[in-house]
C-alpha positions in Angstrom: -32.2 -76.5 109.3 -31.8 -78.9 106.6 -33.9 -80.5 104.5 -34.4 -84.3 104.5 -32.7 -84.9 101.0 -29.4 -83.6 103.0 -29.7 -85.8 105.9 -26.8 -88.7 106.0 -25.6 -87.4 102.6 -24.0 -83.6 103.3 -22.6 -82.7 107.0 -24.5 -79.9 108.2 -21.3 -78.0 109.0 -20.8 -78.2 105.0 -24.4 -76.5 104.4 -23.5 -74.3 107.3 -20.2 -72.7 105.6 -22.2 -72.7 102.3 -25.2 -70.8 103.6 -22.9 -68.4 105.7 -20.7 -67.8 102.3 -22.7 -67.0 99.1 -20.3 -66.5 96.9 -18.9 -69.8 97.5 -21.9 -71.5 96.9 -22.6 -69.6 93.8 -19.4 -70.2 92.1 -19.8 -74.2 93.4 -23.1 -74.3 91.5 -21.3 -72.9 88.4 -18.5 -75.4 88.4 -20.8 -78.0 88.8 -23.0 -76.7 86.3 -20.5 -76.6 83.9 -19.9 -80.0 84.5 -23.4 -81.2 84.0 -23.8 -79.0 81.0 -21.0 -81.2 79.4 -22.8 -84.6 79.8 -24.3 -85.7 76.6 -28.1 -86.8 76.5 -28.4 -88.2 72.7 -27.1 -85.2 70.2 -27.7 -82.6 73.1 -25.6 -81.0 75.6 -27.4 -78.6 78.1 -24.2 -76.3 78.0 -24.9 -73.1 80.6 -28.3 -74.4 81.0 -26.4 -77.0 83.3 -26.1 -74.1 86.0 -29.6 -74.3 86.4 -30.3 -77.6 87.3 -27.1 -77.9 89.6 -28.4 -74.8 91.5 -31.8 -76.5 91.4 -30.1 -79.5 93.2 -27.8 -77.9 95.7 -30.6 -75.2 96.5 -32.9 -78.1 97.5 -30.7 -79.2 100.3 -31.3 -75.6 102.1 -33.5 -72.7 101.9 -30.9 -70.5 102.9 -28.5 -71.6 100.2 -31.0 -69.4 97.7 -31.7 -66.7 99.9 -30.5 -62.8 99.3 -29.5 -63.5 95.8 -32.0 -61.4 94.1 -29.3 -58.5 93.3 -26.9 -60.7 91.9 -29.7 -62.8 89.5 -30.7 -59.3 88.4 -27.4 -58.0 87.5 -26.6 -61.5 85.6 -29.7 -61.2 83.5 -29.0 -57.7 83.2 -25.8 -57.8 82.0 -26.5 -60.8 79.4 -29.5 -59.1 78.0 -27.9 -55.9 77.7 -25.1 -57.1 75.7 -27.2 -59.5 73.5 -29.0 -56.1 72.7 -25.5 -54.1 71.9 -24.5 -57.2 69.4 -27.7 -57.4 67.8 -29.2 -54.0 67.9 -27.6 -52.9 64.2 -29.0 -56.2 62.5 -32.1 -55.7 64.1 -33.1 -52.1 63.1 -31.9 -53.1 59.6 -34.1 -55.9 59.1 -36.8 -54.6 60.9 -39.6 -55.0 58.1 -38.2 -58.9 57.7 -38.6 -59.3 61.2 -42.6 -58.4 61.4 -43.8 -61.7 60.6 -41.8 -63.1 63.3 -43.6 -60.9 65.6 -46.9 -61.2 64.9 -46.2 -65.3 65.1 -44.8 -64.7 68.5 -48.1 -63.0 70.2 -50.4 -65.6 68.2 -48.0 -68.4 69.5 -47.8 -67.1 73.5 -51.9 -66.8 73.2 -52.2 -70.1 72.0 -49.8 -71.6 74.5 -52.0 -69.8 77.1 -55.1 -71.4 76.4 -53.8 -74.5 75.9 -52.0 -74.5 79.5 -55.5 -73.3 80.8 -57.5 -76.4 79.3 -55.1 -78.6 80.7 -55.0 -77.3 84.2 -58.9 -77.5 84.3 -58.5 -80.9 83.0 -55.8 -81.9 85.9 -57.2 -79.5 88.6 -54.2 -77.2 88.6 -55.3 -74.1 90.3 -55.2 -70.6 87.9 -52.6 -69.1 90.4 -50.3 -72.0 89.8 -51.3 -71.9 86.0 -50.3 -68.5 85.8 -47.0 -69.3 87.7 -46.1 -72.5 85.4 -47.1 -70.4 82.3 -44.6 -67.6 83.4 -41.8 -70.7 84.7 -42.2 -72.8 81.3 -41.8 -69.6 79.4 -38.8 -68.7 81.8 -39.9 -65.1 82.0 -39.1 -62.5 84.4 -42.7 -61.7 84.8 -43.2 -64.0 88.2 -44.0 -61.0 90.2 -47.0 -59.7 88.1 -48.3 -63.3 88.3 -48.2 -63.1 92.2 -49.5 -59.5 92.3 -52.5 -60.7 90.3 -53.3 -64.0 92.1 -52.5 -62.6 95.6 -50.6 -65.1 96.8 -47.6 -66.9 96.5 -49.0 -69.9 94.5 -47.6 -68.8 91.4 -44.4 -69.2 92.6 -44.4 -73.1 93.2 -45.7 -73.5 89.7 -42.9 -71.2 88.7 -40.3 -73.4 90.3 -41.5 -76.5 88.9 -42.2 -75.5 85.0 -38.6 -73.5 84.7 -36.6 -76.5 84.5 -39.1 -78.2 82.4 -39.5 -75.4 79.9 -35.8 -75.1 79.8 -35.0 -78.7 79.0 -38.2 -79.1 76.3 -37.2 -76.0 74.3 -33.2 -76.7 74.0 -34.6 -80.1 72.8 -36.7 -78.1 70.1 -34.3 -75.9 69.3 -31.8 -78.9 69.0 -33.9 -80.7 66.3 -35.0 -77.1 64.6 -31.7 -75.5 64.1 -30.0 -78.2 62.0 -32.9 -77.9 59.4 -32.8 -76.3 55.9 -36.2 -75.9 55.3 -36.4 -73.0 52.2 -36.3 -69.5 53.6 -37.3 -67.6 50.6 -37.7 -64.3 52.3 -34.8 -64.7 54.6 -31.7 -65.7 52.5 -28.2 -66.5 54.0 -26.2 -63.4 54.8 -23.0 -63.4 52.1 -20.6 -63.7 55.4 -22.4 -67.1 55.8 -20.6 -68.5 52.8 -17.1 -67.0 53.7 -15.2 -64.1 51.6 -13.0 -65.2 48.9 -10.6 -63.2 46.7 -9.6 -63.8 42.8 -7.5 -62.0 40.5 -9.2 -61.4 37.1 -7.7 -60.5 33.5 -10.2 -57.9 32.3 -11.9 -58.3 28.9 -14.4 -55.7 28.4 -14.4 -51.9 29.3 -16.6 -51.1 32.4 -16.7 -48.2 35.1 -16.7 -49.6 38.5 -19.8 -46.5 39.6 -21.9 -48.5 36.8 -21.4 -52.4 37.8 -24.1 -53.2 39.8 -22.2 -55.9 41.8 -19.8 -53.1 42.8 -22.4 -50.4 43.7 -24.3 -52.5 45.6 -21.4 -53.7 47.7 -21.6 -57.3 46.7 -17.8 -57.4 45.6 -14.8 -55.0 46.5 -11.9 -54.4 44.2 -8.7 -53.7 45.6 -5.4 -54.6 43.5 -5.5 -52.9 40.0 -2.2 -53.7 37.6 -2.1 -51.7 34.2 0.6 -51.6 31.9 3.0 -53.4 34.2 2.5 -50.7 37.2 -0.2 -52.0 40.4 -2.1 -49.7 42.6 -5.0 -49.8 44.7 -8.0 -49.1 42.6 -9.8 -45.7 43.0 -13.9 -46.4 43.2 -14.8 -44.4 40.2 -12.2 -46.2 37.8 -12.7 -47.4 34.3 -11.5 -50.8 33.9 -10.2 -51.6 30.3 -9.0 -54.6 28.4 -5.7 -55.7 29.7 -6.0 -54.6 33.4 -5.6 -57.0 35.9 -7.6 -56.6 39.2 -8.3 -58.6 42.5 -12.2 -59.0 43.2 -13.3 -59.7 46.7 -16.8 -60.9 48.0 -18.8 -64.2 48.9 -18.0 -66.8 46.3 -20.9 -66.6 44.2 -20.7 -62.7 43.7 -16.7 -63.1 42.9 -17.8 -65.9 40.1 -20.6 -63.6 38.8 -18.4 -60.5 38.7 -15.4 -62.4 37.0 -17.8 -63.8 34.3 -18.7 -59.9 33.7 -15.2 -58.5 33.7 -13.4 -61.0 32.0 -11.7 -64.5 33.1 -10.0 -65.6 35.9 -5.7 -65.3 36.1 -3.8 -68.2 36.9 -1.4 -65.6 39.4 -2.5 -63.7 42.6 -1.5 -60.1 42.1 -1.5 -59.9 46.2 1.2 -62.1 46.3 3.5 -58.9 44.5 3.7 -56.4 47.7 6.6 -54.1 46.7 3.9 -51.5 45.4 0.7 -52.2 47.0 0.8 -54.2 50.8 -2.0 -55.5 52.4 -2.5 -56.3 56.2 -5.0 -57.5 58.9 -5.4 -54.3 61.2 -7.1 -54.5 64.7 -9.5 -51.8 65.3 -8.4 -50.2 68.4 -8.6 -46.7 68.2 -12.0 -44.7 69.5 -11.6 -42.5 66.5 -12.2 -45.1 64.2 -14.3 -47.5 66.1 -18.3 -46.6 65.6 -18.0 -45.5 62.1 -19.1 -46.8 58.9 -16.6 -48.0 56.3 -17.8 -45.0 54.1 -17.1 -42.7 56.8 -13.5 -43.7 57.1 -12.7 -42.2 53.5 -9.7 -45.0 52.9 -9.4 -43.7 49.4 -9.0 -40.0 50.6 -7.1 -40.8 53.6 -4.7 -43.4 52.4 -5.4 -44.0 48.9 -6.3 -47.4 49.9 -9.3 -49.5 50.4 -10.8 -52.1 53.3 -12.0 -55.1 51.3 -13.3 -57.5 54.3 -13.4 -57.1 58.1 -13.0 -60.1 60.5 -15.5 -59.8 63.7 -15.4 -63.1 66.2 -15.2 -66.0 63.9 -17.0 -64.2 60.9 -15.6 -62.7 57.7 -17.4 -59.9 56.3 -17.3 -57.8 53.3 -16.7 -54.1 53.9 -19.8 -52.4 52.6 -20.0 -48.8 52.8 -22.5 -49.0 55.6 -20.5 -51.7 57.8 -20.2 -49.6 61.3 -16.7 -51.1 62.9 -16.4 -51.9 66.4 -13.9 -52.5 68.7 -11.9 -55.8 68.3 -12.7 -56.0 64.9 -9.7 -56.8 62.3 -9.7 -54.9 59.2 -8.0 -56.2 55.9 -6.1 -52.9 54.7 -5.0 -52.8 51.3 -2.7 -49.5 51.0 0.4 -48.2 49.1 3.3 -50.2 50.7 4.9 -46.9 51.9 1.6 -46.1 53.7 0.8 -49.4 55.9 2.3 -48.4 59.1 0.2 -45.1 58.9 -2.8 -47.0 58.6 -1.7 -49.2 61.5 -1.4 -46.5 63.8 -4.6 -44.8 62.7 -6.7 -48.0 63.2 -4.6 -48.7 66.5 -3.5 -52.2 66.0 -3.3 -52.9 69.6 -4.6 -56.1 71.0 -4.0 -54.8 74.4 -6.3 -51.9 74.3 -9.2 -53.9 73.1 -8.8 -55.7 76.2 -9.9 -52.8 78.0 -13.5 -52.3 78.1 -15.1 -48.7 78.4 -16.4 -49.1 82.0 -18.1 -45.5 81.6 -20.0 -46.5 78.4 -21.1 -50.0 79.9 -22.3 -48.1 83.4 -24.2 -45.7 81.8 -25.8 -48.1 79.3 -26.6 -50.5 81.8 -28.4 -47.5 83.9 -30.3 -46.4 81.0 -31.8 -49.9 80.8 -32.6 -50.4 84.2 -34.1 -47.1 84.3 -36.2 -47.8 81.1 -37.3 -51.4 82.8 -38.7 -49.1 85.7 -40.9 -47.3 83.6 -44.9 -48.1 84.3 -46.7 -48.2 81.6 -50.5 -48.6 82.5 -52.3 -50.8 79.8 -56.5 -51.4 79.5 -58.1 -53.6 82.4 -55.9 -52.1 85.4 -52.7 -53.9 84.0 -49.4 -52.0 84.3 -46.3 -53.1 82.0 -42.8 -52.7 83.4 -39.6 -54.1 81.2 -37.8 -54.9 84.1 -34.3 -55.9 84.4 -34.4 -58.0 81.8 -36.3 -56.2 79.0 -35.1 -52.6 79.9 -31.3 -53.3 79.4 -32.2 -55.6 76.4 -34.1 -52.5 74.6 -31.1 -49.9 75.4 -28.7 -52.1 74.2 -30.2 -52.4 71.0 -30.9 -48.7 70.7 -27.5 -48.2 71.1 -25.8 -50.8 69.4 -27.6 -49.2 66.5 -26.1 -45.9 67.2 -22.8 -47.5 67.9 -21.4 -43.7 68.9 -22.5 -40.5 70.3 -20.6 -38.0 69.4 -17.1 -39.1 71.8 -19.1 -41.7 73.9 -18.5 -45.3 72.1 -21.5 -47.7 73.1 -20.0 -50.9 72.0 -18.2 -53.5 73.0 -15.1 -55.4 71.8 -16.5 -58.9 70.4 -14.7 -60.9 72.8 -15.6 -58.6 75.9 -18.8 -58.8 75.0 -19.1 -62.6 75.0 -17.2 -63.0 78.0 -19.6 -60.5 79.9 -22.8 -62.2 78.1 -21.3 -65.5 79.9 -20.6 -64.2 83.0 -23.8 -62.8 83.1 -25.9 -65.8 82.3 -24.0 -68.1 84.6 -24.6 -65.7 87.7 -28.2 -65.6 86.7 -28.8 -69.1 86.1 -27.2 -70.1 89.4 -29.1 -67.5 91.1 -32.3 -68.6 90.2 -31.8 -72.5 90.6 -30.2 -71.7 94.1 -33.5 -69.8 94.9 -35.9 -72.4 93.5 -34.5 -75.2 94.9 -36.3 -75.6 97.6 -39.8 -75.2 96.3 -39.1 -77.5 93.0 -38.0 -80.3 95.8 -41.0 -80.0 97.6 -43.5 -80.0 95.1 -42.0 -81.7 91.9 -42.6 -85.1 92.4 -46.1 -84.7 93.9 -49.1 -85.7 92.0 -49.6 -81.7 91.5 -46.0 -81.1 90.4 -46.4 -84.0 87.6 -49.4 -82.0 86.5 -47.7 -78.8 86.3 -44.7 -80.6 84.4 -46.7 -81.6 82.0 -48.6 -78.3 81.7 -44.9 -76.8 81.2 -44.2 -78.9 78.3 -47.9 -78.2 76.7 -46.8 -74.7 77.1 -43.7 -74.9 75.3 -44.5 -77.0 72.8 -47.5 -75.3 71.9 -45.5 -72.0 71.2 -43.0 -74.1 69.5 -45.4 -75.4 67.3 -47.3 -72.4 66.4 -44.3 -70.2 65.8 -41.8 -72.5 63.8 -44.9 -74.0 61.5 -45.9 -70.0 60.8 -42.1 -69.1 60.1 -41.4 -71.8 57.6 -44.8 -71.1 55.9 -43.7 -67.2 56.1 -40.2 -68.0 54.4 -38.2 -67.4 57.2 -35.2 -69.5 57.8 -34.8 -72.3 60.0 -32.3 -70.4 62.3 -34.1 -67.3 62.6 -37.1 -69.2 63.6 -34.7 -71.0 66.4 -33.3 -67.7 67.7 -37.1 -66.4 67.6 -38.1 -69.3 69.5 -34.9 -68.7 72.0 -36.5 -64.9 72.4 -39.8 -66.4 73.0 -39.2 -68.6 75.7 -36.9 -66.1 76.9 -34.1 -68.2 78.7 -30.5 -67.0 77.8 -29.7 -71.0 77.7 -31.6 -71.6 75.0 -29.9 -68.8 73.0 -26.5 -70.2 74.0 -27.3 -73.7 73.1 -28.2 -72.3 69.6 -25.2 -70.1 69.2 -23.3 -73.6 70.0 -24.8 -75.2 67.0 -24.5 -72.4 64.7 -22.9 -69.0 64.2 -25.3 -67.3 62.6 -26.1 -63.8 62.9 -29.9 -64.3 62.4 -30.1 -66.2 65.5 -29.3 -63.3 67.6 -31.6 -61.2 65.5 -34.5 -63.6 66.1 -33.8 -63.4 69.9 -33.5 -59.6 70.1 -36.7 -59.2 67.9 -39.0 -61.4 70.2 -37.4 -61.2 73.8 -38.7 -57.9 74.3 -42.2 -58.5 72.6 -42.7 -61.8 74.6 -42.4 -60.5 77.8 -44.6 -57.6 77.4 -47.3 -60.2 76.0 -46.7 -62.5 78.9 -47.3 -59.8 81.5 -50.5 -59.6 80.0 -51.3 -63.3 79.9 -50.3 -64.0 83.3 -52.7 -61.8 84.8 -55.3 -63.3 82.8 -54.4 -66.5 83.5 -54.7 -65.9 87.2 -57.9 -64.3 86.9 -59.8 -67.4 85.4 
């Protein structure tokens, strides 16, 4: 049976083919959704979220089109969350102290949004069960099952289906407004990589030991070339520079400028242009003996009498700090004696072909650990049971494994390009599947008076959450980009994170998302059960 909306528009035979071939339907929705996501609505494009809206439209044609897609939805969401965790884990744990204010604001924002939504529901006659479902849907959270169990009926699923697209649209609009803001983030400075990395040749006028130079010991700069008495070599980390020496200083522009004034004055010529004694090259990290290890563990001075000055990861140039963990696909700038350059290239692997292949063993084990973690039932006061589920479980596992990097011979990370590809594919599968499954309920109730009320309720929930979180983040001294990433994590919709990253390639966005995603799910599980019981 087809829905009235399809009558006369799409032949029943076409609907039957789509219903009998779910794979065809899913990829059709992904293709149409990609086109929809590129349509500009003022300054906003919905990007990957277009798959959700296309899925809702196609799913509304016939309930069979969204049936039996639970496995695909879970797989897509799990892959997306796991790869986000891998990418953000190291940054998250390194900056955990800085994240605490954002975590506290998340809890306050979710409670305030629940209270505001409950008040609006009372005024408009929306039932507590539908309120609980709308709360979960507006915050695009995989906690609908908890709301249905608490309500004892399927009513929360209707509220969820109506609120979900409203929550996505409103949250993306808020992020679009916030992501470009430059409010003072006094406690959340821009990472050095945000300003890029530069190299400057310096003529030394002051005698100084490198291990006593603050900028060098705190890894604000790296020094590579050293010319002394007409002989060029790679500088030694314990070197004492003397007046008349010429060196190459590498780092963020401000740090290089400061170091140059401390050491001497800028040279007009570039030492790195003379490659007879010392050479440099971008080498691709494709060897598993290198990936997962820190710059310090590689011991470049002892192994090759050389130094790594910077690391290219995705579109970012990172200063090669001693504690930086290398990942497959990174491109390191190695400065070594010319006769040892090929030896260094062999050590790093320097193979593009190898990094196009993923380690299926580590991905499989990592995802399995995440799914198992999501299955663990944690009893809470009041008879509430907490499960992280297929979203937060893989996210948490990915963050832990991303922090570890490697365990003995097992390398947990993924090449940056592979991570981005798997993440995008998982996101599209998840959005297409949930749109197709929710389409019939959305079409049936969206334009009724109750549907309008639930849509308004969803907007209120997202706006209240955003106002509390963003206002608090600004007063707490956190940056706009971290706050935007945190809002994406609080709402829990992967498409919002994808949109934020399309506007700004800042590591603080993913760190903010990973910080709040799992915590927000825990709070929302508790909140939907409270709302359903009111």
